[in-house]
VOSETOR-650555 format. One line per 5 residues: number of its first residue (from 1); for each residue x, y, z of C-alpha. Coordinates in pm, 1 decimal. Layout:
! VOSETOR-650555
NUM	X:Y:Z | ...
! end
This chain:
! VOSETOR-650555
1	-7727.6:7260.5:9653.4 | -7460.1:7512.1:9539.5 | -7451.4:7841.3:9702.9 | -7414.5:8148.4:9492.9 | -7042.4:8187.3:9605.5
6	-6974.5:7832.0:9497.4 | -7120.0:7892.8:9151.2 | -6899.8:8217.7:9124.6 | -6579.0:8033.1:9234.0 | -6662.9:7738.0:8981.3
11	-6721.2:7976.1:8699.1 | -6395.4:8182.9:8796.7 | -6208.4:7845.6:8786.0 | -6343.1:7754.7:8443.2 | -6250.3:8097.7:8305.2
16	-5894.0:8064.2:8451.7 | -5867.2:7721.5:8287.5 | -6003.2:7842.6:7946.5 | -5746.1:8141.1:7966.0 | -5460.1:7927.7:8048.2
21	-5546.0:7703.9:7762.7 | -5558.0:7980.8:7525.4 | -5222.7:8112.2:7629.3 | -5064.5:7775.9:7585.9 | -5222.9:7725.1:7245.4
26	-5118.3:8084.0:7141.0 | -4758.9:8030.4:7263.1 | -4747.0:7674.3:7089.7 | -4867.3:7853.1:6763.5 | -4626.1:8142.2:6798.5
31	-4330.3:7895.4:6862.7 | -4425.6:7691.0:6549.1 | -4469.9:8015.0:6345.4 | -4105.0:8110.1:6415.4 | -3951.6:7779.7:6285.4
36	-3774.4:7821.1:5941.3 | -3914.7:7636.8:5655.0 | -3791.5:7285.1:5633.1 | -3734.4:7021.8:5358.7 | -3993.2:6744.4:5306.7
41	-3881.3:6396.9:5237.1 | -3934.4:6434.1:4856.9 | -3692.2:6712.4:4845.6 | -3397.1:6476.3:4923.8 | -3197.5:6275.7:4678.5
46	-3420.1:5976.8:4567.8 | -3339.1:5639.5:4712.2 | -3368.7:5357.4:4473.7 | -3557.8:5127.8:4698.0 | -3738.4:5325.4:4973.8
51	-3945.2:5635.5:5027.9 | -3803.2:5888.1:5270.5 | -3970.9:5929.8:5613.5 | -3962.7:6265.9:5760.2 | -3984.6:6347.7:6152.7
56	-4148.7:6636.7:6291.1 | -3990.8:6991.1:6283.2 | -3861.3:7006.3:6639.4 | -3716.3:7298.1:6838.8 | -3350.1:7262.9:6947.1
61	-3071.8:7044.7:6827.4 | -3091.4:6681.7:6758.6 | -3008.8:6410.1:7015.1 | -2703.9:6336.3:6847.5 | -2501.8:6611.0:6660.9
66	-2471.0:6558.3:6296.9 | -2135.2:6377.5:6191.1 | -1837.0:6643.7:6153.7 | -2035.2:6911.9:6338.0 | -2015.2:6810.9:6701.7
71	-2019.8:7116.3:6933.6 | -2033.1:7365.9:6624.6 | -2413.0:7417.5:6618.1 | -2566.7:7660.8:6881.2 | -2881.1:7525.0:7068.4
76	-3035.3:7887.4:7088.3 | -3251.3:7968.8:6790.4 | -3221.1:7623.4:6644.0 | -3478.8:7361.5:6505.0 | -3414.6:7023.1:6337.7
81	-3575.4:6760.4:6145.3 | -3455.3:6387.9:6090.5 | -3524.1:6178.4:5777.1 | -3485.4:5811.8:5729.4 | -3529.8:5521.5:5481.2
86	-3600.9:5163.5:5516.1 | -3232.6:5096.9:5459.7 | -2903.9:5270.2:5591.8 | -2948.6:5604.1:5415.2 | -3048.0:5868.7:5659.9
91	-3046.7:6270.6:5673.6 | -3081.2:6547.3:5917.2 | -3153.7:6921.1:5855.0 | -3073.8:7175.6:6137.0 | -3163.4:7542.9:6098.0
96	-3053.0:7829.9:6317.3 | -3188.5:8178.1:6345.9 | -2899.5:8387.8:6441.4 | -2910.0:8732.0:6636.6 | -2807.4:8916.4:6294.3
101	-2698.6:8847.7:5938.8 | -2345.3:8911.1:6035.0 | -2362.5:8642.8:6307.0 | -2523.4:8400.5:6058.0 | -2223.9:8448.4:5835.4
106	-1985.6:8391.9:6107.2 | -2185.3:8051.7:6190.9 | -2142.3:7959.1:5825.9 | -1769.4:8009.1:5817.5 | -1738.5:7787.6:6147.5
111	-1953.9:7517.4:5990.2 | -1762.4:7518.1:5674.7 | -1426.0:7485.4:5839.9 | -1559.3:7231.3:6071.0 | -1666.0:6992.8:5778.0
116	-1334.4:7080.0:5582.6 | -1132.8:6961.6:5862.7 | -1345.7:6656.3:5952.2 | -1151.9:6396.3:5752.3 | -818.3:6482.4:5907.8
121	-963.0:6527.3:6251.6 | -1139.7:6190.7:6227.6 | -812.7:6022.9:6122.6 | -634.0:6150.5:6426.2 | -853.3:5975.7:6657.2
126	-920.3:5651.6:6450.4 | -594.9:5435.1:6409.7 | -600.8:5223.7:6106.1 | -885.2:5416.4:5945.6 | -891.2:5599.6:5609.9
131	-1072.2:5919.1:5527.1 | -1107.4:6181.2:5237.0 | -1310.4:6479.3:5155.9 | -1417.6:6676.5:4870.3 | -1528.3:7035.3:4810.9
136	-1807.5:7028.0:4542.0 | -1834.9:7399.1:4533.1 | -2081.7:7677.5:4598.1 | -2446.1:7738.2:4493.3 | -2602.0:8054.9:4374.1
141	-2884.0:8076.8:4622.6 | -2974.6:8366.5:4850.5 | -2677.8:8457.0:5035.0 | -2486.2:8137.4:4914.4 | -2453.1:7769.9:4993.1
146	-2179.8:7527.3:4993.8 | -2162.9:7147.0:4937.4 | -1888.4:6895.2:5075.3 | -1846.2:6532.5:5100.2 | -1670.0:6322.7:5352.9
151	-1576.4:5951.7:5318.1 | -1460.6:5746.2:5621.9 | -1361.7:5367.5:5650.1 | -1203.5:5145.9:5912.4 | -1073.2:4783.8:5862.9
156	-1341.4:4512.2:5869.5 | -1619.7:4757.5:5854.9 | -1845.9:4911.9:5585.1 | -1734.5:5255.4:5474.2 | -1929.6:5554.3:5516.8
161	-2019.2:5852.7:5298.5 | -2159.2:6189.1:5411.3 | -2278.7:6506.5:5204.4 | -2315.7:6842.1:5367.7 | -2493.1:7141.2:5248.2
166	-2433.5:7458.3:5435.2 | -2633.0:7779.5:5345.0 | -2777.8:8116.1:5460.4 | -3058.3:8331.7:5390.4 | -3021.6:8657.9:5611.0
171	-2979.6:8573.6:5965.8 | -3080.1:8212.5:5919.6 | -2841.8:7928.1:5852.5 | -2912.5:7577.1:5751.8 | -2726.1:7253.4:5746.2
176	-2838.1:6933.7:5565.6 | -2625.3:6619.1:5625.7 | -2695.5:6303.3:5416.2 | -2536.2:5990.7:5483.8 | -2515.0:5613.6:5384.5
181	-2269.1:5303.4:5346.1 | -2038.7:5377.6:5054.6 | -1789.3:5609.2:4924.5 | -1783.3:5943.4:4751.4 | -1805.9:5797.8:4385.3
186	-2142.6:5680.9:4485.2 | -2269.7:5990.8:4651.1 | -2576.9:6160.3:4456.1 | -2395.1:6485.6:4434.0 | -2613.1:6654.9:4156.3
191	-2926.5:6573.7:4356.6 | -2784.7:6691.9:4660.6 | -2704.7:7009.4:4529.0 | -3078.2:7043.5:4436.9 | -3163.9:6947.2:4787.4
196	-2936.3:7216.6:4943.6 | -3080.3:7482.2:4702.0 | -3426.8:7396.3:4811.9 | -3335.3:7395.4:5193.9 | -3200.2:7746.0:5162.5
201	-3503.3:7867.9:4944.7 | -3744.7:7722.3:5207.3 | -3599.6:7898.6:5515.9 | -3846.1:8195.7:5522.0 | -3589.1:8407.5:5726.5
! end
C-alpha cells in the first residue's frame, strides 16, 4: 500500500519527466526551425537513369568535406544534406548562417577563391595527374551566386568532374557540390545553374 508521501513522490517524478520531455521536444523543434531551407532531390540536375535520393538535413558539416573545400567551411552555424543516385553521381549542399551579412560575404569570397585555385592545388599534390577548371559566371539571385566547374584525372583511373554553386542571401551562405565520372564537356551546367538559383532562393535567411 502506497503512503501519501510515496504518491506525491511518484507524481513529482512524473511531472519532472514530462517537463524534461517537453524541454527536449521544444529544443529539437527550435533547432530544426533555425536550419536554412534546403534543396530536394528533384531540384538537382536530372540523372538519365536514376532518381535522386536525399538524406536528412543535418546540423554541422558532412563527415567528409566537399572536394576543393577542405578546411574552408566553418562548423559553427552549419547544416548539410547529402544526395545520391544509384550510380556514381552524387551531391552535397552545405549552408552556413554567419554572424552578419559582411561575415557571410567574406565567407563567400573565401569559398570562391578556394574553388578557383582547386585544380592547381590538386595538381601540386598529384604527380602525373591532369586538372582544369571553368568559371561559369554569376547568377542574379538574392545577394548573388557563382558557378564553377573542376575536372581531375589520374592515369589508369576514371576522370572526375565537379560543379560548384556558391551563393548568399543576407547572412546565410550555401554551397552545392555535384560530381560524377566524366569531364567538363559532359557536365549539366545549364541545369546546375537552375539548381544553384533554387538553393539560394530556398535559404530563408
